[in-house]
FIRO-866616 format. One record per residue: x, y, z of N, C-alpha, C in turn; residue number from 0. Coordinates in steps of 0.02 Angstrom, whole numbers, plus 50000, padded with zeros to 5 digits. Example, Ala and Ser with C-alpha at 12.3 -4.5 7.8 and 13.67 -1.06 7.14 Angstrom:
REM residues 2
50660/49716/50390/50615/49775/50390/50660/49835/50390/0 $
50642/49888/50354/50684/49947/50357/50645/50002/50394/1 $
***
This chain:
REM residues 316
47852/48554/50342/47922/48577/50340/47950/48565/50270/0 $
47980/48616/50241/48009/48610/50174/48085/48609/50180/1 $
48115/48555/50159/48188/48550/50158/48209/48534/50086/2 $
48246/48578/50054/48264/48565/49985/48339/48564/49975/3 $
48361/48567/49913/48432/48562/49898/48472/48618/49931/4 $
48443/48678/49933/48479/48733/49964/48483/48724/50040/5 $
48433/48691/50068/48439/48671/50139/48499/48626/50148/6 $
48508/48581/50101/48563/48534/50104/48630/48571/50101/7 $
48634/48623/50058/48695/48662/50055/48708/48697/50121/8 $
48655/48721/50152/48663/48750/50219/48687/48697/50268/9 $
48661/48636/50259/48681/48581/50303/48755/48565/50296/10 $
48782/48573/50236/48852/48557/50227/48896/48609/50259/11 $
48865/48660/50290/48904/48704/50333/48926/48667/50396/12 $
48903/48606/50404/48924/48565/50461/48979/48517/50438/13 $
49038/48527/50466/49097/48487/50446/49085/48413/50450/14 $
49051/48391/50502/49044/48320/50515/49011/48284/50457/15 $
48968/48319/50419/48932/48286/50365/48979/48268/50309/16 $
49025/48313/50292/49073/48297/50239/49120/48241/50261/17 $
49139/48242/50325/49185/48191/50349/49151/48124/50361/18 $
49085/48125/50372/49049/48063/50387/49031/48024/50324/19 $
49033/48056/50266/49011/48022/50205/49051/47959/50190/20 $
49117/47960/50193/49153/47897/50182/49136/47845/50234/21 $
49126/47867/50297/49107/47820/50350/49040/47789/50334/22 $
48994/47829/50308/48928/47804/50291/48932/47749/50239/23 $
48972/47761/50187/48979/47711/50135/49011/47647/50161/24 $
49058/47655/50207/49091/47596/50235/49043/47555/50278/25 $
48994/47588/50307/48946/47552/50349/48890/47521/50309/26 $
48884/47539/50245/48831/47511/50204/48849/47441/50182/27 $
48800/47403/50154/48815/47336/50130/48872/47336/50079/28 $
48903/47280/50069/48963/47277/50029/48953/47293/49956/29 $
48891/47288/49931/48881/47305/49861/48882/47380/49848/30 $
48880/47421/49902/48887/47493/49894/48960/47510/49885/31 $
48976/47569/49859/49046/47588/49853/49082/47586/49920/32 $
49144/47564/49921/49181/47557/49983/49191/47624/50018/33 $
49196/47677/49980/49202/47744/50009/49181/47795/49958/34 $
49169/47855/49981/49151/47908/49935/49208/47920/49887/35 $
49269/47918/49912/49326/47932/49869/49332/47882/49812/36 $
49304/47822/49821/49309/47772/49768/49274/47792/49705/37 $
49228/47840/49709/49193/47863/49650/49236/47909/49607/38 $
49292/47932/49633/49334/47977/49595/49378/47938/49546/39 $
49373/47951/49481/49420/47920/49434/49489/47949/49443/40 $
49539/47913/49421/49608/47937/49424/49617/47991/49371/41 $
49637/48050/49393/49644/48106/49347/49711/48140/49358/42 $
49735/48174/49306/49795/48215/49314/49777/48275/49358/43 $
49825/48299/49398/49810/48357/49440/49788/48417/49398/44 $
49734/48450/49418/49710/48507/49378/49754/48568/49387/45 $
49751/48613/49338/49787/48675/49345/49756/48716/49402/46 $
49797/48753/49437/49773/48791/49495/49742/48856/49471/47 $
49681/48870/49494/49646/48932/49479/49647/48975/49541/48 $
49674/49036/49536/49679/49080/49593/49610/49109/49610/49 $
49590/49103/49674/49527/49132/49698/49541/49168/49764/50 $
49497/49215/49781/49508/49256/49841/49445/49261/49883/51 $
49430/49210/49923/49371/49212/49966/49378/49266/50020/52 $
49322/49283/50050/49320/49337/50099/49355/49317/50164/53 $
49387/49367/50195/49421/49358/50258/49406/49420/50301/54 $
49391/49408/50365/49378/49463/50412/49427/49459/50469/55 $
49432/49516/50506/49475/49517/50565/49440/49555/50621/56 $
49448/49529/50681/49425/49563/50742/49487/49572/50785/57 $
49500/49633/50807/49563/49643/50844/49557/49699/50895/58 $
49600/49694/50946/49611/49748/50993/49686/49755/51003/59 $
49707/49784/51058/49778/49799/51067/49822/49737/51068/60 $
49797/49682/51096/49841/49623/51103/49810/49558/51077/61 $
49752/49561/51045/49719/49501/51020/49694/49511/50949/62 $
49704/49461/50907/49680/49463/50838/49646/49397/50822/63 $
49587/49400/50795/49552/49340/50772/49531/49350/50700/64 $
49557/49307/50656/49537/49308/50586/49477/49261/50577/65 $
49428/49283/50538/49369/49242/50523/49369/49225/50449/66 $
49371/49160/50434/49373/49138/50364/49315/49090/50351/67 $
49276/49104/50300/49221/49060/50282/49244/49002/50240/68 $
49229/48942/50262/49254/48882/50229/49199/48848/50187/69 $
49222/48808/50139/49180/48762/50102/49209/48692/50117/70 $
49168/48647/50140/49194/48584/50166/49211/48533/50112/71 $
49182/48541/50053/49201/48499/49996/49214/48545/49936/72 $
49270/48535/49903/49289/48576/49846/49317/48531/49790/73 $
49318/48558/49730/49353/48525/49676/49428/48541/49683/74 $
49471/48493/49667/49543/48508/49668/49559/48564/49619/75 $
49612/48601/49636/49637/48651/49588/49618/48722/49602/76 $
49585/48736/49660/49569/48805/49678/49624/48832/49723/77 $
49656/48886/49702/49710/48915/49740/49687/48969/49788/78 $
49656/48949/49843/49630/48997/49893/49678/49007/49951/79 $
49722/48959/49963/49765/48961/50022/49831/48996/50005/80 $
49825/49061/49991/49883/49102/49974/49867/49175/49991/81 $
49910/49220/49971/49899/49292/49980/49877/49308/50052/82 $
49823/49346/50059/49803/49369/50126/49783/49313/50172/83 $
49752/49261/50146/49731/49204/50188/49792/49169/50217/84 $
49842/49157/50175/49903/49122/50198/49942/49166/50247/85 $
49944/49231/50233/49979/49276/50279/49946/49275/50348/86 $
49880/49279/50349/49843/49277/50413/49855/49211/50449/87 $
49851/49156/50412/49861/49090/50442/49932/49083/50469/88 $
49981/49103/50430/50051/49095/50452/50065/49135/50515/89 $
50031/49192/50523/50043/49233/50582/50003/49213/50643/90 $
49961/49163/50636/49918/49143/50692/49953/49095/50740/91 $
49934/49100/50803/49961/49054/50854/49923/48989/50855/92 $
49861/48989/50832/49820/48929/50834/49768/48930/50778/93 $
49745/48871/50760/49690/48862/50712/49629/48838/50750/94 $
49572/48869/50738/49509/48848/50769/49459/48833/50714/95 $
49430/48773/50716/49382/48749/50667/49315/48735/50701/96 $
49265/48719/50661/49201/48699/50691/49212/48638/50736/97 $
49251/48591/50713/49270/48535/50755/49335/48506/50731/98 $
49370/48473/50776/49431/48437/50758/49410/48367/50735/99 $
49430/48349/50675/49410/48284/50648/49436/48228/50692/100 $
49390/48185/50717/49413/48130/50760/49445/48075/50719/101 $
49480/48028/50752/49508/47971/50717/49453/47932/50681/102 $
49472/47899/50627/49422/47864/50586/49382/47813/50626/103 $
49415/47778/50671/49379/47727/50711/49327/47759/50756/104 $
49344/47817/50784/49296/47852/50827/49237/47879/50786/105 $
49253/47907/50727/49200/47933/50684/49154/47877/50662/106 $
49182/47819/50646/49142/47762/50623/49095/47738/50679/107 $
49121/47735/50740/49080/47713/50796/49024/47762/50809/108 $
49039/47826/50805/48988/47877/50817/48935/47875/50763/109 $
48957/47869/50700/48909/47867/50645/48864/47805/50653/110 $
48894/47749/50672/48855/47688/50682/48802/47696/50735/111 $
48818/47735/50787/48772/47746/50842/48715/47792/50822/112 $
48730/47846/50785/48680/47896/50770/48645/47886/50704/113 $
48682/47864/50653/48654/47862/50585/48620/47797/50567/114 $
48632/47744/50606/48601/47680/50592/48537/47672/50633/115 $
48486/47643/50603/48424/47630/50638/48435/47576/50690/116 $
48428/47594/50753/48444/47548/50807/48390/47494/50818/117 $
48331/47504/50788/48277/47454/50793/48278/47405/50734/118 $
48323/47416/50687/48328/47370/50630/48275/47379/50577/119 $
48239/47435/50579/48189/47449/50528/48223/47477/50466/120 $
48209/47449/50409/48244/47470/50348/48222/47538/50325/121 $
48268/47574/50293/48254/47641/50269/48194/47643/50222/122 $
48194/47598/50173/48141/47601/50121/48073/47583/50149/123 $
48071/47544/50204/48006/47527/50234/47973/47586/50267/124 $
48011/47639/50279/47984/47699/50311/47951/47746/50261/125 $
47961/47732/50196/47934/47776/50144/47871/47746/50114/126 $
47827/47790/50088/47770/47765/50050/47793/47746/49980/127 $
47749/47718/49939/47769/47692/49874/47796/47748/49828/128 $
47763/47806/49829/47784/47860/49785/47854/47886/49805/129 $
47864/47895/49869/47929/47920/49892/47984/47868/49879/130 $
47966/47805/49889/48016/47752/49877/48037/47750/49804/131 $
47991/47762/49759/48008/47762/49688/48056/47819/49671/132 $
48045/47877/49701/48090/47934/49690/48159/47918/49717/133 $
48161/47889/49776/48224/47871/49808/48262/47818/49767/134 $
48227/47766/49745/48259/47713/49706/48287/47740/49641/135 $
48251/47787/49609/48276/47816/49547/48340/47855/49558/136 $
48343/47893/49613/48404/47931/49628/48462/47885/49642/137 $
48451/47832/49679/48504/47785/49693/48530/47754/49629/138 $
48484/47740/49582/48504/47713/49518/48549/47761/49480/139 $
48534/47825/49483/48576/47876/49450/48646/47878/49480/140 $
48651/47862/49544/48716/47861/49577/48753/47795/49566/141 $
48718/47746/49536/48749/47681/49525/48754/47639/49588/142 $
48708/47650/49634/48709/47615/49699/48645/47574/49706/143 $
48649/47511/49728/48589/47471/49738/48541/47505/49786/144 $
48476/47500/49772/48426/47534/49813/48429/47514/49886/145 $
48449/47452/49899/48450/47428/49968/48514/47447/50006/146 $
48561/47479/49973/48626/47490/50003/48623/47531/50067/147 $
48577/47579/50071/48573/47622/50130/48516/47603/50176/148 $
48489/47544/50168/48433/47523/50210/48448/47527/50285/149 $
48509/47516/50308/48521/47522/50381/48520/47594/50407/150 $
48522/47643/50362/48529/47713/50383/48464/47744/50407/151 $
48471/47793/50451/48416/47839/50464/48408/47883/50402/152 $
48347/47909/50389/48337/47948/50328/48384/48007/50320/153 $
48400/48043/50374/48445/48101/50368/48514/48080/50345/154 $
48538/48024/50369/48605/48001/50350/48606/47980/50277/155 $
48553/47948/50254/48550/47930/50183/48548/47992/50139/156 $
48511/48044/50160/48507/48105/50121/48575/48138/50114/157 $
48610/48145/50169/48675/48177/50167/48724/48137/50125/158 $
48724/48071/50134/48771/48028/50097/48756/48031/50022/159 $
48692/48029/50003/48674/48034/49932/48699/48099/49902/160 $
48688/48154/49937/48708/48219/49910/48783/48225/49902/161 $
48819/48200/49951/48892/48205/49946/48920/48157/49893/162 $
48888/48100/49884/48908/48056/49829/48895/48090/49762/163 $
48838/48125/49756/48823/48160/49693/48874/48216/49682/164 $
48892/48252/49734/48943/48304/49728/49010/48274/49708/165 $
49025/48217/49737/49088/48183/49721/49090/48164/49647/166 $
49034/48140/49620/49032/48122/49550/49041/48183/49505/167 $
49026/48242/49532/49035/48304/49494/49105/48334/49504/168 $
49147/48299/49541/49217/48321/49548/49235/48350/49616/169 $
49186/48355/49662/49201/48381/49728/49228/48325/49773/170 $
49270/48345/49821/49301/48295/49865/49313/48323/49934/171 $
49295/48286/49987/49309/48309/50055/49383/48324/50067/172 $
49427/48284/50036/49499/48294/50046/49524/48360/50018/173 $
49485/48391/49973/49503/48456/49945/49471/48513/49984/174 $
49430/48498/50033/49395/48549/50071/49442/48592/50113/175 $
49417/48649/50133/49458/48697/50170/49486/48668/50234/176 $
49443/48635/50274/49466/48610/50339/49523/48560/50333/177 $
49518/48515/50284/49572/48466/50276/49638/48500/50260/178 $
49636/48551/50217/49698/48585/50198/49726/48626/50255/179 $
49682/48660/50291/49705/48699/50349/49733/48654/50403/180 $
49700/48598/50415/49724/48551/50466/49793/48525/50449/181 $
49803/48506/50385/49868/48481/50364/49922/48534/50373/182 $
49906/48596/50355/49955/48650/50362/49971/48664/50435/183 $
49920/48661/50478/49931/48673/50549/49976/48619/50580/184 $
49966/48558/50558/50008/48503/50585/50080/48512/50563/185 $
50091/48532/50501/50159/48543/50476/50194/48598/50516/186 $
50157/48651/50532/50187/48708/50567/50179/48703/50643/187 $
50154/48646/50667/50146/48634/50739/50101/48685/50774/188 $
50049/48707/50739/50000/48751/50770/49948/48709/50808/189 $
49929/48729/50867/49874/48694/50902/49810/48701/50861/190 $
49768/48649/50862/49705/48649/50826/49649/48639/50876/191 $
49602/48687/50879/49546/48683/50925/49480/48677/50888/192 $
49429/48652/50922/49363/48644/50892/49310/48680/50933/193 $
49261/48709/50899/49206/48743/50932/49151/48695/50952/194 $
49145/48639/50916/49092/48590/50928/49122/48520/50923/195 $
49079/48470/50932/49099/48400/50924/49060/48369/50866/196 $
49085/48314/50841/49049/48279/50788/48982/48253/50814/197 $
48980/48232/50877/48917/48207/50905/48864/48262/50905/198 $
48884/48323/50923/48837/48378/50923/48812/48392/50852/199 $
48858/48396/50804/48840/48414/50736/48794/48362/50704/200 $
48811/48299/50710/48767/48247/50683/48700/48245/50720/201 $
48702/48262/50784/48642/48261/50824/48590/48312/50802/202 $
48612/48367/50769/48564/48416/50743/48515/48381/50696/203 $
48539/48335/50655/48496/48300/50608/48464/48238/50639/204 $
48501/48204/50681/48475/48143/50711/48414/48159/50755/205 $
48410/48219/50781/48355/48238/50825/48294/48262/50788/206 $
48297/48267/50722/48238/48286/50683/48186/48230/50687/207 $
48122/48246/50689/48070/48194/50686/48077/48154/50621/208 $
48057/48090/50625/48067/48046/50568/48032/48072/50505/209 $
47973/48100/50511/47937/48126/50453/47976/48181/50418/210 $
48009/48223/50457/48048/48277/50428/48112/48250/50396/211 $
48141/48198/50425/48199/48166/50395/48181/48135/50327/212 $
48124/48103/50324/48103/48072/50261/48090/48126/50208/213 $
48059/48182/50228/48049/48237/50181/48115/48263/50155/214 $
48165/48268/50199/48232/48288/50181/48261/48240/50129/215 $
48255/48176/50142/48282/48125/50097/48248/48126/50029/216 $
48183/48131/50028/48146/48130/49964/48162/48192/49923/217 $
48165/48250/49955/48182/48311/49918/48253/48307/49891/218 $
48298/48279/49930/48367/48269/49906/48367/48224/49845/219 $
48329/48170/49848/48325/48123/49792/48298/48156/49729/220 $
48246/48198/49738/48217/48232/49681/48266/48278/49645/221 $
48312/48306/49682/48358/48356/49656/48429/48330/49646/222 $
48436/48264/49644/48503/48235/49642/48541/48257/49580/223 $
48506/48270/49524/48540/48291/49463/48567/48362/49469/224 $
48543/48401/49517/48561/48472/49522/48616/48485/49574/225 $
48637/48433/49610/48685/48443/49663/48749/48475/49637/226 $
48777/48447/49583/48840/48473/49556/48836/48545/49534/227 $
48784/48562/49495/48779/48630/49468/48765/48681/49523/228 $
48723/48662/49572/48709/48709/49626/48770/48718/49671/229 $
48807/48665/49683/48868/48671/49723/48920/48712/49685/230 $
48924/48704/49619/48969/48746/49579/48952/48820/49588/231 $
48888/48837/49587/48867/48906/49595/48887/48932/49664/232 $
48876/48891/49715/48894/48910/49783/48969/48923/49789/233 $
49010/48878/49760/49082/48886/49765/49105/48947/49726/234 $
49074/48961/49668/49093/49020/49629/49081/49084/49669/235 $
49026/49087/49706/49013/49146/49748/49064/49151/49804/236 $
49079/49095/49835/49129/49093/49889/49197/49116/49862/237 $
49216/49090/49804/49281/49105/49775/49290/49178/49758/238 $
49235/49212/49740/49239/49282/49721/49215/49329/49777/239 $
49208/49301/49837/49190/49340/49897/49123/49375/49891/240 $
49075/49343/49856/49007/49369/49853/48969/49343/49914/241 $
48985/49372/49971/48962/49343/50034/48886/49346/50043/242 $
48855/49401/50026/48783/49406/50036/48745/49359/49990/243 $
48766/49356/49927/48734/49309/49880/48743/49237/49902/244 $
48803/49222/49928/48816/49154/49952/48772/49138/50012/245 $
48764/49186/50057/48722/49174/50115/48650/49161/50095/246 $
48625/49200/50047/48556/49189/50025/48549/49121/49992/247 $
48597/49102/49950/48593/49037/49915/48594/48980/49964/248 $
48637/48983/50014/48645/48927/50060/48587/48922/50110/249 $
48557/48978/50125/48509/48979/50181/48436/48987/50161/250 $
48422/49006/50098/48354/49021/50081/48308/48960/50080/251 $
48336/48900/50077/48294/48840/50077/48271/48819/50146/252 $
48295/48854/50198/48277/48834/50266/48211/48866/50287/253 $
48157/48837/50262/48091/48864/50277/48071/48851/50349/254 $
48099/48800/50379/48084/48784/50449/48126/48828/50495/255 $
48092/48867/50537/48129/48909/50585/48167/48866/50634/256 $
48140/48809/50652/48174/48765/50699/48242/48742/50671/257 $
48242/48720/50608/48304/48697/50577/48351/48755/50565/258 $
48325/48812/50544/48366/48872/50533/48402/48890/50598/259 $
48365/48891/50653/48396/48908/50717/48447/48856/50738/260 $
48432/48792/50727/48478/48739/50748/48543/48741/50708/261 $
48537/48752/50642/48595/48751/50599/48635/48816/50602/262 $
48601/48872/50609/48635/48936/50600/48630/48981/50661/263 $
48570/49004/50678/48564/49058/50727/48596/49040/50794/264 $
48579/48983/50822/48604/48965/50888/48679/48954/50887/265 $
48703/48922/50835/48775/48909/50831/48814/48974/50820/266 $
48787/49019/50778/48820/49083/50768/48824/49122/50834/267 $
48770/49120/50874/48770/49154/50938/48823/49125/50984/268 $
48829/49059/50984/48880/49026/51026/48950/49048/51004/269 $
48961/49052/50939/49028/49069/50915/49044/49142/50926/270 $
48995/49186/50921/49007/49257/50937/49027/49264/51011/271 $
48993/49226/51054/49011/49227/51125/49081/49200/51135/272 $
49099/49148/51098/49167/49120/51103/49219/49172/51083/273 $
49206/49208/51029/49252/49260/51006/49261/49314/51059/274 $
49205/49334/51090/49209/49384/51142/49254/49361/51199/275 $
49246/49298/51220/49289/49272/51273/49361/49267/51251/276 $
49372/49246/51188/49440/49238/51163/49476/49306/51158/277 $
49439/49359/51147/49470/49425/51141/49502/49447/51207/278 $
49487/49415/51261/49517/49431/51326/49585/49396/51334/279 $
49604/49355/51284/49666/49317/51288/49714/49343/51233/280 $
49773/49366/51251/49819/49391/51200/49839/49336/51151/281 $
49850/49356/51088/49872/49308/51038/49833/49317/50973/282 $
49850/49274/50925/49820/49277/50858/49788/49209/50842/283 $
49725/49210/50824/49687/49150/50807/49662/49154/50735/284 $
49669/49099/50699/49639/49093/50632/49579/49046/50641/285 $
49520/49073/50630/49457/49036/50642/49422/49024/50576/286 $
49408/48963/50559/49375/48945/50496/49311/48907/50511/287 $
49254/48935/50489/49189/48903/50497/49153/48906/50430/288 $
49100/48867/50423/49063/48865/50360/49044/48934/50336/289 $
49052/48947/50271/49042/49013/50242/48972/49040/50254/290 $
48922/48996/50260/48854/49018/50272/48845/49051/50340/291 $
48891/49039/50386/48887/49070/50452/48913/49141/50453/292 $
48947/49161/50399/48977/49228/50397/48942/49273/50347/293 $
48878/49260/50335/48838/49301/50289/48767/49307/50316/294 $
48735/49363/50302/48666/49370/50320/48655/49405/50386/295 $
48592/49419/50403/48575/49459/50463/48591/49424/50529/296 $
48597/49358/50529/48614/49324/50592/48685/49295/50589/297 $
48727/49324/50546/48796/49300/50540/48834/49312/50605/298 $
48890/49279/50611/48933/49289/50669/48953/49362/50675/299 $
48973/49393/50619/48995/49463/50622/48939/49509/50645/300 $
48876/49494/50623/48820/49537/50641/48804/49534/50716/301 $
48826/49481/50749/48812/49472/50820/48867/49501/50865/302 $
48924/49517/50835/48981/49541/50875/48971/49609/50907/303 $
48937/49657/50874/48928/49723/50907/48895/49719/50976/304 $
48856/49668/50989/48825/49660/51055/48879/49651/51109/305 $
48938/49629/51088/48995/49620/51134/49045/49678/51128/306 $
49026/49730/51092/49071/49786/51083/49127/49772/51033/307 $
49116/49724/50987/49167/49704/50940/49144/49717/50869/308 $
49192/49727/50824/49178/49739/50754/49223/49696/50711/309 $
49194/49661/50662/49233/49623/50614/49242/49665/50551/310 $
49304/49670/50527/49320/49711/50469/49346/49667/50413/311 $
49322/49679/50352/49347/49640/50295/49420/49656/50283/312 $
49459/49605/50270/49529/49613/50255/49537/49621/50179/313 $
49568/49674/50158/49580/49685/50086/49645/49650/50067/314 $
49641/49608/50017/49702/49574/49993/49694/49556/49920/315 $
***
C-alpha cells in the first residue's frame, strides 16, 4: 500500500484531523509543544486577498441545497466568505458540515481512546531502524523531541506531524472554512448539523492495519519539507475554483482502493443519499464538505443524477 503526501492532503478532507491536532499535542509529553497553535508566532493581521472558490446548487420548487468545498486549514487573510458564498450562506436556514466540532473535553477523551496505543507499546518501537531514523529526522525539523509522540498510534503521529508542518508554514485550523462558517452560524442563530461524527472520521485511520499506518507515518516523515508548498498549491487551486485539478492533486496519492473507498467513495455516496432525502424537505441548506469530495468521477455531484438530481455551478 502506498500512502504519500497527496494521500495526506486527501486525508485532511476529514475535519476531525484538523481539529484533533491540538488535542494530540496536548496529550503528548510535556516537552512537546502545548498545542499546534503555539507554533504560530505573533504576527500583524495579513491583508485580505479576495478569492472565489467553487459553489454549486441543487434545487427544486421548494428546496435549495448549496454545496461548498472546504479547506480545513488555511492561512489567515483569504477573503472567501463574501460575494456569492456569503449570499448563499445568509439565505440558508441551516448549516451542514461533515461534523459538528465536539467540546474540547469530549474531543480529548475520544482522541485518547483512539489515537493512543492502549497496550503501552511505544511508537518508535514499532518501526525498524531505517524508518525510525527517517521519523527522528522529521521530528527534529519540527523542533519536537523524538519521543514526544511515543504514546500515539502511527496514524495519529502522521497526521499531527503534517499539521504541525503546515502550521509552521502559516496554516491554521482556526482559519479553516468550518471554523469560520460555524462562528457565523452561531452569530446568526442558524442550526448546525453534521453528516458524520468525530469517532467515525478518526476511525477510518484507526482501523488501518498497523503496517499500513507505519507506512503512512514514514512517508509523511520523508515529505515533511514539502507539506507547506504542496498545501499552498492545493489552496491556490481551491481559491481559483480549479476543481478538477484540485481533485487530482488531493486524490492521486490514494493508490490503495480500500483507503480511497473509505475516505472518498463511500462517504460521497452517503452524502449524495443524504442530499436526496433532504430535497424532500422544504428550505435552504448551506452544506460545506472537504473540497476533494466535490471533484472527480466519484464526487458528490457525479452521484446525484442517480437520484434524479443535478448540481449546477453558481456563477458569482
